[in-house]
C-alpha positions in Angstrom: 12.0 62.2 24.0 8.5 61.1 23.5 7.2 63.5 26.1 9.0 66.5 24.6 7.6 65.6 21.1 4.1 65.2 22.6 4.2 68.6 24.3 5.4 70.2 21.0 2.6 68.4 19.2 0.1 69.8 21.8 1.4 73.3 21.2 0.9 72.7 17.4 -2.6 71.6 18.2 -3.3 75.0 19.6 -1.7 76.6 16.6 -3.9 74.7 14.1 -7.0 75.2 16.1 -6.4 79.0 16.2 -5.4 79.1 12.6 -8.6 77.2 11.7 -10.7 79.9 13.3 -8.7 82.6 11.6 -9.1 81.0 8.2 -12.8 81.9 8.2 -13.9 78.6 6.7 -10.7 78.2 4.6 -11.4 81.6 2.9 -8.1 83.2 4.0 -5.0 81.7 2.5 -2.3 82.2 5.1 -4.2 81.0 8.1 -5.4 78.0 6.0 -1.8 77.1 5.1 -0.7 77.5 8.8 -3.6 75.3 9.8 -2.6 72.5 7.3 1.1 72.6 8.2 0.4 72.7 12.0 -2.2 69.9 11.7 0.1 67.6 9.9 3.1 68.3 12.2 0.9 67.9 15.3 -0.5 64.5 14.1 3.0 63.3 13.3 4.2 64.3 16.7 1.3 62.6 18.4 1.9 59.4 16.3 5.6 59.5 17.2 4.8 59.8 21.0 2.3 57.0 20.8 5.0 54.6 19.7 6.3 54.8 23.3 3.5 56.2 25.5 0.2 54.6 26.1 -2.5 55.8 23.6 -4.9 57.1 26.3 -2.2 59.0 28.1 -0.7 60.5 24.9 -4.0 61.5 23.6 -5.2 63.1 26.8 -2.0 65.1 27.2 -2.1 66.2 23.6 -5.7 67.4 23.9 -5.1 68.9 27.3 -2.1 70.9 26.2 -3.8 72.1 23.0 -7.0 73.0 24.8 -5.3 75.0 27.6 -3.1 76.9 25.2 -5.9 77.6 22.8 -8.1 79.0 25.6 -5.2 81.0 27.1 -4.4 82.5 23.6 -8.1 83.4 23.1 -8.1 85.3 26.4 -4.7 87.0 25.7 -5.9 88.2 22.3 -9.3 89.4 23.7 -11.4 86.9 21.8 -12.7 85.4 25.0 -13.1 86.7 28.5 -11.1 85.5 31.5 -13.0 84.5 34.6 -12.1 82.9 37.9 -14.0 79.8 37.0 -12.3 79.5 33.6 -8.9 80.0 35.1 -9.4 77.4 37.8 -10.7 74.9 35.3 -7.7 75.5 33.0 -5.4 75.0 36.0 -7.2 71.8 36.7 -6.5 70.6 33.2 -2.8 71.5 33.6 -2.7 69.6 36.9 -4.3 66.5 35.2 -1.7 66.6 32.4 1.1 66.9 35.0 -0.5 64.0 36.9 -0.5 61.8 33.8 3.2 62.5 33.3 3.8 61.7 37.0 2.1 58.3 36.8 3.5 57.3 33.4 
């Protein structure tokens, strides 16, 4: 259960990071509210997962999932360009997250 919650928390990290950028410095209400809600939910999920999983593993997975999804979303929405190097590096992050799960 901790792993599922941790993955959901990682997804929510990507949500709050994207909403933070869309809030334009907290000047736009809806993205600011999405940012706040996703941030709180993401942190609660991380805290829950850390009750069972080692801190370093939980944090690395949370950050990795959030970073990969944030980058993929930015490419899909046209805010960042895709490249072979970026794709390979993101795949490396996914492999590292899967590796942490495999050894935990």
